[in-house]
C-alpha positions as CSV (number, residue, x, y, z in Angstrom):
1,M,-82.8,-127.5,118.0
2,S,-81.8,-124.2,119.5
3,D,-83.7,-122.6,122.3
4,Q,-86.8,-120.6,121.3
5,N,-86.6,-116.9,121.7
6,P,-88.5,-113.9,120.3
7,Q,-86.0,-113.5,117.4
8,S,-85.9,-117.1,116.3
9,A,-88.0,-118.4,113.5
10,P,-91.2,-120.1,114.7
11,P,-91.2,-123.9,114.5
12,R,-92.8,-125.3,111.3
13,I,-95.2,-128.2,111.2
14,G,-96.1,-130.2,108.1
15,I,-99.4,-132.1,107.7
16,V,-100.4,-135.0,105.4
17,S,-104.2,-135.4,105.4
18,L,-105.7,-138.6,104.0
19,G,-109.2,-140.0,103.6
20,C,-112.6,-138.3,103.4
21,P,-113.6,-134.6,103.8
22,K,-114.5,-135.3,107.5
23,A,-110.9,-136.1,108.1
24,L,-109.9,-133.0,106.2
25,V,-112.0,-130.9,108.7
26,D,-110.1,-132.6,111.5
27,S,-106.8,-131.6,109.9
28,E,-108.0,-128.0,109.5
29,R,-108.9,-127.8,113.2
30,I,-105.5,-129.1,114.2
31,I,-103.6,-126.6,112.0
32,T,-105.9,-123.8,113.2
33,K,-105.0,-124.6,116.8
34,L,-101.3,-124.9,116.0
35,R,-101.2,-121.7,114.1
36,A,-102.9,-119.9,117.0
37,E,-100.1,-121.1,119.2
38,G,-97.5,-119.5,116.8
39,Y,-96.4,-122.5,114.7
40,D,-95.9,-122.0,111.0
41,L,-97.0,-124.5,108.5
42,A,-94.5,-126.3,106.3
43,S,-95.2,-127.2,102.7
44,S,-92.5,-129.8,102.4
45,Y,-90.9,-132.5,104.5
46,D,-87.4,-130.9,104.7
47,G,-88.9,-127.6,105.9
48,A,-90.8,-129.1,108.8
49,D,-89.7,-129.6,112.4
50,A,-92.3,-132.4,112.7
51,V,-94.9,-133.9,110.4
52,I,-98.5,-134.9,111.3
53,V,-100.0,-137.7,109.2
54,N,-103.8,-137.9,109.5
55,T,-104.7,-141.4,108.5
56,C,-107.6,-143.2,107.0
57,G,-108.5,-146.7,108.3
58,F,-111.8,-147.5,106.6
59,L,-110.5,-150.1,104.0
60,D,-107.5,-152.3,104.0
61,S,-106.3,-150.4,100.9
62,A,-106.7,-147.1,102.8
63,K,-104.7,-148.5,105.7
64,A,-101.9,-149.5,103.3
65,E,-101.9,-146.0,101.9
66,S,-101.7,-144.6,105.4
67,L,-98.8,-146.8,106.3
68,D,-97.0,-145.8,103.1
69,A,-97.6,-142.1,103.9
70,I,-96.2,-142.6,107.4
71,G,-93.2,-144.4,106.0
72,E,-92.5,-141.7,103.5
73,A,-92.8,-139.0,106.2
74,I,-90.4,-140.9,108.4
75,Q,-87.9,-141.4,105.5
76,E,-88.1,-137.7,104.4
77,N,-88.4,-136.0,107.8
78,G,-88.0,-138.5,110.7
79,R,-90.3,-136.8,113.3
80,V,-93.8,-138.1,112.6
81,I,-97.0,-137.8,114.7
82,V,-99.9,-140.1,113.6
83,T,-103.6,-139.4,114.1
84,G,-106.9,-140.2,112.5
85,C,-109.0,-143.3,111.9
86,M,-106.2,-145.8,111.7
87,G,-104.7,-144.3,114.8
88,G,-107.4,-146.1,116.8
89,D,-105.2,-149.2,116.3
90,E,-101.9,-148.0,117.6
91,S,-100.3,-151.5,117.4
92,A,-101.0,-151.8,113.7
93,I,-99.0,-148.6,113.1
94,R,-96.1,-149.2,115.6
95,N,-95.7,-152.8,114.3
96,V,-94.7,-151.3,111.0
97,H,-93.3,-147.9,112.1
98,P,-92.1,-148.2,115.7
99,D,-90.3,-144.8,115.6
100,V,-93.4,-142.6,115.2
101,L,-93.4,-140.0,118.0
102,A,-97.1,-140.4,119.0
103,V,-100.3,-142.1,117.9
104,S,-103.9,-140.9,118.5
105,G,-107.3,-141.7,117.1
106,P,-109.9,-139.7,115.2
107,H,-110.9,-136.2,116.3
108,Q,-108.5,-136.3,119.2
109,Y,-107.3,-132.8,118.5
110,E,-105.8,-132.0,121.9
111,A,-103.8,-135.3,121.9
112,V,-102.3,-134.2,118.5
113,V,-101.5,-130.7,119.7
114,N,-99.9,-132.1,122.9
115,A,-97.8,-134.4,120.8
116,V,-96.6,-131.5,118.8
117,H,-95.8,-129.6,122.0
118,D,-93.6,-132.5,123.2
119,A,-91.8,-132.7,119.8
120,V,-91.4,-128.9,119.2
121,P,-92.3,-126.6,122.1
122,P,-94.7,-123.7,121.2
123,P,-92.9,-120.4,120.6
124,H,-95.1,-118.2,122.8
125,D,-98.3,-117.8,124.8
126,P,-100.9,-119.9,123.0
127,F,-103.6,-117.4,123.7
128,V,-102.1,-114.9,121.2
129,D,-104.5,-114.7,118.2
130,L,-102.5,-115.4,115.0
131,V,-105.3,-116.9,112.9
132,P,-108.1,-115.5,110.9
133,E,-111.6,-115.6,112.5
134,A,-112.7,-118.5,110.3
135,G,-109.6,-120.6,111.1
136,L,-107.2,-122.2,108.6
137,H,-108.3,-124.5,105.8
138,L,-106.7,-127.0,103.4
139,T,-109.3,-126.2,100.7
140,P,-109.2,-123.2,98.4
141,R,-110.4,-120.0,100.0
142,H,-113.7,-120.0,98.2
143,Y,-115.2,-123.2,99.5
144,A,-115.1,-125.0,102.8
145,Y,-116.4,-128.2,104.4
146,L,-118.9,-127.7,107.3
147,K,-119.0,-130.7,109.5
148,I,-122.2,-130.9,111.5
149,S,-121.7,-134.1,113.5
150,E,-119.2,-136.7,114.5
151,G,-119.6,-140.5,114.4
152,C,-122.5,-142.6,113.3
153,H,-125.4,-144.5,114.9
154,N,-126.0,-146.9,112.0
155,S,-124.7,-150.5,111.9
156,C,-124.0,-151.1,108.2
157,S,-122.4,-154.6,108.0
158,F,-119.6,-153.5,105.7
159,C,-118.5,-150.5,107.8
160,I,-116.5,-149.9,111.0
161,I,-117.0,-146.1,111.2
162,P,-118.9,-146.3,114.5
163,Q,-115.9,-148.3,115.9
164,L,-113.4,-145.8,114.6
165,R,-115.2,-142.5,115.2
166,G,-117.9,-143.4,117.8
167,D,-121.6,-143.0,117.9
168,L,-123.5,-140.0,116.5
169,V,-122.6,-136.7,118.2
170,S,-124.3,-133.7,116.6
171,R,-123.1,-130.2,117.1
172,Q,-125.5,-127.6,118.6
173,A,-127.2,-125.8,115.7
174,N,-125.9,-122.3,116.9
175,D,-122.4,-123.7,116.9
176,V,-122.7,-124.8,113.3
177,M,-124.3,-121.5,112.3
178,Y,-121.7,-119.3,113.9
179,E,-119.0,-121.3,112.1
180,A,-120.8,-120.9,108.8
181,E,-121.3,-117.2,109.4
182,R,-117.5,-116.8,110.1
183,L,-116.7,-118.7,106.9
184,A,-119.1,-116.5,104.8
185,R,-117.6,-113.3,106.3
186,A,-114.1,-114.7,105.4
187,G,-115.1,-114.9,101.7
188,V,-116.2,-118.5,101.4
189,K,-118.6,-118.8,98.5
190,E,-119.6,-122.4,98.9
191,L,-120.3,-124.5,102.1
192,L,-120.2,-128.3,101.7
193,V,-122.3,-129.8,104.6
194,I,-120.8,-133.1,105.7
195,S,-121.2,-135.7,108.4
196,Q,-121.4,-139.5,108.4
197,D,-125.2,-139.3,108.1
198,T,-126.4,-135.8,107.4
199,S,-130.1,-136.8,107.5
200,A,-129.6,-138.0,111.1
201,Y,-128.3,-134.6,112.3
202,G,-129.8,-133.7,115.7
203,Q,-131.4,-137.0,116.6
204,D,-129.0,-137.5,119.5
205,L,-129.9,-134.0,120.7
206,K,-133.6,-134.6,120.3
207,Y,-133.5,-131.7,117.9
208,A,-132.7,-129.2,120.7
209,E,-132.9,-125.5,120.0
210,S,-130.1,-123.1,120.6
211,T,-129.8,-119.4,120.0
212,W,-128.1,-117.9,117.0
213,N,-128.2,-114.1,116.4
214,G,-131.0,-113.8,118.9
215,K,-133.3,-116.4,117.4
216,P,-133.9,-120.1,118.2
217,V,-132.4,-122.7,115.8
218,A,-133.3,-126.3,116.1
219,A,-130.7,-129.1,115.6
220,R,-132.7,-130.5,112.6
221,M,-131.6,-130.9,109.0
222,L,-134.4,-128.8,107.6
223,D,-134.0,-126.0,110.1
224,L,-130.2,-125.9,109.6
225,C,-130.7,-125.7,105.8
226,E,-133.2,-122.9,106.1
227,N,-130.8,-120.9,108.3
228,L,-127.7,-121.6,106.1
229,S,-129.7,-120.3,103.1
230,S,-129.7,-116.8,104.8
231,L,-125.9,-116.5,104.4
232,D,-125.9,-115.8,100.7
233,V,-123.5,-118.6,99.8
234,W,-123.9,-121.9,97.9
235,V,-124.9,-124.7,100.3
236,R,-124.3,-128.2,99.1
237,L,-125.5,-131.4,101.0
238,H,-123.4,-134.5,101.2
239,Y,-123.9,-137.9,102.8
240,V,-127.7,-137.7,102.9
241,Y,-129.5,-140.9,103.7
242,P,-132.9,-141.2,101.9
243,Y,-135.2,-140.9,104.9
244,P,-138.7,-139.6,104.3
245,H,-137.9,-136.2,106.0
246,V,-135.4,-135.4,103.2
247,D,-138.5,-134.6,101.1
248,N,-138.9,-131.5,103.2
249,V,-135.6,-130.1,102.0
250,I,-136.4,-130.3,98.3
251,P,-138.6,-127.1,98.2
252,L,-135.6,-125.1,99.5
253,M,-133.7,-126.3,96.5
254,A,-136.6,-125.6,94.1
255,D,-136.7,-122.0,95.6
256,G,-133.0,-121.5,95.0
257,K,-132.2,-121.3,98.8
258,I,-129.7,-124.1,98.8
259,L,-128.1,-125.9,95.8
260,P,-130.3,-128.4,94.0
261,Y,-127.9,-131.2,94.7
262,L,-128.1,-134.3,96.9
263,D,-125.3,-136.8,97.6
264,I,-127.0,-140.0,98.7
265,P,-125.1,-143.2,99.2
266,F,-127.7,-145.7,98.0
267,Q,-125.0,-148.5,97.9
268,H,-127.2,-151.0,96.1
269,A,-130.7,-151.6,94.7
270,S,-131.3,-155.3,95.5
271,P,-133.5,-155.7,98.6
272,D,-131.6,-158.8,99.6
273,I,-128.2,-157.1,99.4
274,L,-129.4,-153.9,101.2
275,K,-130.8,-156.1,103.9
276,A,-127.4,-157.9,104.2
277,M,-125.7,-154.6,104.3
278,K,-128.1,-153.5,107.1
279,R,-128.6,-150.2,105.3
280,P,-130.9,-147.6,107.0
281,A,-134.0,-146.8,104.9
282,H,-133.3,-149.8,102.7
283,G,-137.0,-150.5,102.6
284,E,-138.0,-147.1,101.2
285,K,-139.3,-146.9,97.7
286,T,-136.4,-144.9,96.5
287,L,-137.3,-144.7,92.8
288,D,-140.7,-143.2,93.7
289,R,-139.0,-140.8,96.0
290,I,-136.4,-139.8,93.3
291,N,-139.2,-139.2,90.8
292,Q,-141.1,-137.0,93.2
293,W,-138.0,-135.0,94.0
294,R,-137.5,-134.3,90.4
295,R,-141.1,-133.3,89.9
296,D,-140.7,-130.8,92.8
297,C,-137.2,-129.6,91.7
298,P,-136.5,-130.3,88.0
299,D,-132.9,-129.0,88.2
300,L,-132.0,-131.5,91.0
301,T,-128.6,-133.2,90.6
302,L,-128.3,-136.6,92.3
303,R,-125.0,-138.2,93.1
304,S,-124.5,-141.6,94.7
305,T,-122.1,-144.4,95.4
306,F,-122.6,-148.2,95.0
307,I,-120.8,-151.3,96.1
308,V,-120.5,-154.4,93.8
309,G,-119.3,-157.8,94.8
310,F,-120.8,-157.7,98.3
311,P,-120.8,-161.2,99.9
312,G,-123.8,-163.2,98.6
313,E,-124.4,-160.9,95.6
314,T,-125.7,-162.9,92.7
315,D,-126.0,-162.3,88.9
316,D,-129.7,-161.5,89.5
317,D,-128.7,-158.9,92.1
318,V,-126.4,-157.2,89.7
319,E,-129.0,-157.2,87.0
320,L,-131.4,-155.6,89.4
321,L,-128.9,-152.9,90.2
322,L,-128.2,-152.2,86.5
323,D,-132.0,-152.0,85.8
324,W,-132.4,-149.7,88.8
325,L,-129.6,-147.4,87.6
326,D,-131.1,-147.3,84.2
327,A,-134.5,-146.3,85.7
328,A,-133.0,-143.8,88.2
329,Q,-130.9,-142.0,85.7
330,L,-128.6,-140.6,88.4
331,D,-126.4,-137.7,87.4
332,R,-123.2,-138.8,89.1
333,V,-122.2,-142.3,90.3
334,G,-119.2,-143.7,92.0
335,C,-118.8,-147.4,92.3
336,F,-116.5,-149.5,94.5
337,K,-115.6,-153.2,94.6
338,F,-116.4,-154.7,98.0
339,E,-113.3,-155.0,100.2
340,P,-113.3,-156.7,103.6
341,V,-112.6,-154.4,106.5
342,A,-111.1,-155.9,109.6
343,G,-113.8,-156.0,112.2
344,A,-116.8,-155.6,109.8
345,P,-119.6,-158.1,110.2
346,A,-119.9,-158.5,106.4
347,N,-116.6,-160.4,106.5
348,E,-118.4,-163.4,108.1
349,L,-121.1,-163.6,105.5
350,A,-121.1,-166.6,103.1
351,N,-120.5,-166.6,99.4
352,H,-117.8,-164.0,98.9
353,V,-117.4,-162.9,95.3
354,D,-114.0,-163.5,93.6
355,E,-112.0,-160.5,92.5
356,D,-112.3,-161.1,88.7
357,E,-116.1,-161.2,89.0
358,K,-116.1,-158.0,91.2
359,T,-114.1,-156.2,88.4
360,D,-116.5,-157.4,85.7
361,R,-119.5,-156.1,87.7
362,W,-117.7,-152.8,88.4
363,E,-117.0,-152.3,84.7
364,R,-120.6,-153.0,83.8
365,V,-121.9,-150.5,86.3
366,M,-119.4,-147.8,85.2
367,E,-120.0,-148.4,81.5
368,L,-123.8,-148.0,82.0
369,Q,-123.3,-144.9,84.0
370,R,-120.9,-143.4,81.5
371,G,-123.7,-143.5,78.9
372,I,-126.2,-142.1,81.3
373,S,-123.9,-139.2,82.2
374,E,-123.2,-138.4,78.6
375,R,-126.9,-138.3,77.7
376,K,-127.7,-136.1,80.7
377,L,-125.0,-133.6,80.0
378,A,-125.6,-133.2,76.2
379,P,-128.9,-131.2,76.6
380,K,-127.0,-128.6,78.7
381,V,-125.2,-127.4,75.5
382,G,-126.6,-124.0,74.7
383,K,-127.8,-123.3,78.2
384,T,-126.6,-120.5,80.4
385,M,-125.4,-121.7,83.8
386,D,-123.8,-120.3,86.9
387,V,-120.2,-121.5,87.2
388,I,-118.0,-121.1,90.3
389,I,-114.3,-120.8,89.3
390,D,-111.9,-123.1,91.1
391,E,-108.6,-122.5,89.3
392,L,-106.7,-121.3,86.3
393,D,-104.2,-123.3,84.4
394,S,-102.2,-122.8,81.2
395,E,-105.3,-123.3,79.0
396,G,-107.8,-121.1,80.9
397,A,-110.3,-121.2,83.8
398,I,-111.7,-124.4,85.3
399,G,-114.9,-124.3,87.3
400,R,-118.1,-126.2,88.4
401,T,-121.8,-125.8,88.0
402,K,-124.3,-126.0,90.9
403,G,-124.5,-129.7,90.0
404,D,-120.8,-130.5,90.6
405,A,-119.1,-130.9,93.9
406,P,-115.3,-130.4,94.1
407,D,-113.0,-133.4,93.6
408,V,-115.8,-135.9,93.0
409,D,-117.9,-134.6,90.1
410,G,-117.3,-133.0,86.7
411,S,-115.7,-129.7,85.7
412,V,-116.5,-126.8,83.4
413,F,-113.6,-125.7,81.2
414,L,-113.5,-122.1,79.9
415,D,-110.6,-122.4,77.5
416,G,-108.7,-119.2,76.8
417,D,-110.5,-117.3,79.6
418,F,-107.9,-115.9,82.1
419,D,-109.8,-112.8,83.2
420,V,-111.4,-114.5,86.2
421,A,-110.2,-115.6,89.7
422,P,-110.9,-118.5,91.9
423,G,-114.1,-117.9,93.8
424,D,-115.8,-115.9,91.1
425,I,-119.3,-117.0,90.3
426,I,-120.0,-116.2,86.7
427,Q,-122.6,-117.0,84.0
428,A,-121.4,-119.0,81.1
429,I,-123.0,-120.6,78.0
430,I,-122.3,-124.3,77.7
431,T,-120.7,-125.0,74.3
432,D,-119.8,-128.7,74.4
433,S,-120.0,-131.8,76.6
434,D,-118.6,-135.3,77.0
435,D,-119.4,-138.1,79.4
436,F,-118.4,-136.2,82.5
437,D,-117.4,-132.6,81.8
438,L,-118.6,-129.4,80.1
439,W,-117.0,-126.6,78.1
440,A,-118.3,-123.1,78.2
441,K,-117.8,-119.4,77.3
442,R,-118.4,-116.6,79.7
443,C,-121.4,-114.4,79.1
444,F,-120.5,-110.7,78.7
């Protein structure tokens, strides 16, 4: 490359971000730092001076996807920097792709930036401010993920997140609030609160108070939600474990202060399987708790994920899960077939389930949930609901209700309506439904 000078075009960096929203936030922090140093962002391989691949390493299938993405970046560009969860096992990457420029683990932002410096020197003084106050984001402008902690202090037997991302490290409450405030000022209409265990937020800090806008704010889930509700944006909670203190957040939802939505990874219903999974709060009477939540907040939407085919899972365990799902009537459900993860204690358990049986159990769960979802959406026809617009395509506008998170839940289609913009929050009358999505017409 030619020498950098004030007249030359700034170097361009591409980024491929894989995995969960927590990894996406890591990618956003990296590109914000690079942009502040004068780098431009490239939208294609051939336009980039180097490419960062932020990997996922949770499942073997995710590792394979990460290795494929690294290989594609090497083939298309050649100058590749690897980071993220799979980056914690550098040899696994270099054994397949020895020519990558650098490898670093999760949330090692400075290591990534330093690797970019080595590959493509920064064009100017890194303290020159070239980025918006709220930083750069890979999501649409109207919503953003707000990560409140790193790592996890649980020891679920199927998971290696603590090995990949470390123990729970919560952010100070004022740090979270100042970031949320900046995002709201920048035009973000919806904050999606994420962590590995949102209910555990602040435990490692002993719920310490810090000062935000002249008042004390405790590093506690309830206190954080109360303060986020003052920003006049949609606040959506993800990765919430069903600890008893979650009950205290439901009144905020009933009062319209935060969205009536909980994403709770129940993972199973069989006590024996939950015990084998070493799930926190597995002994709680979750059906009773769900029923109480719905009594306190009738508009509550519940999303969850489940694993079938866990080692030792019997036909009776599956029947118990199906019965539980039928009783719980959850609004949104994702289901995964158990997949051994290198280093996870569950791999050593007896009586692994064969793949055909896993597939059969997965199909039974999803077919049951399809019917539940269809029955729960049908009564919404004729109702007027708030809808946030995400995009417009050739057929009209596409949005979501308060009960739908981006990328994982359903959509609302406003066919023929082009007189709206992403980020608009409108009122619409629901005109039709199917098993996962809604159709609507805007109220005028």
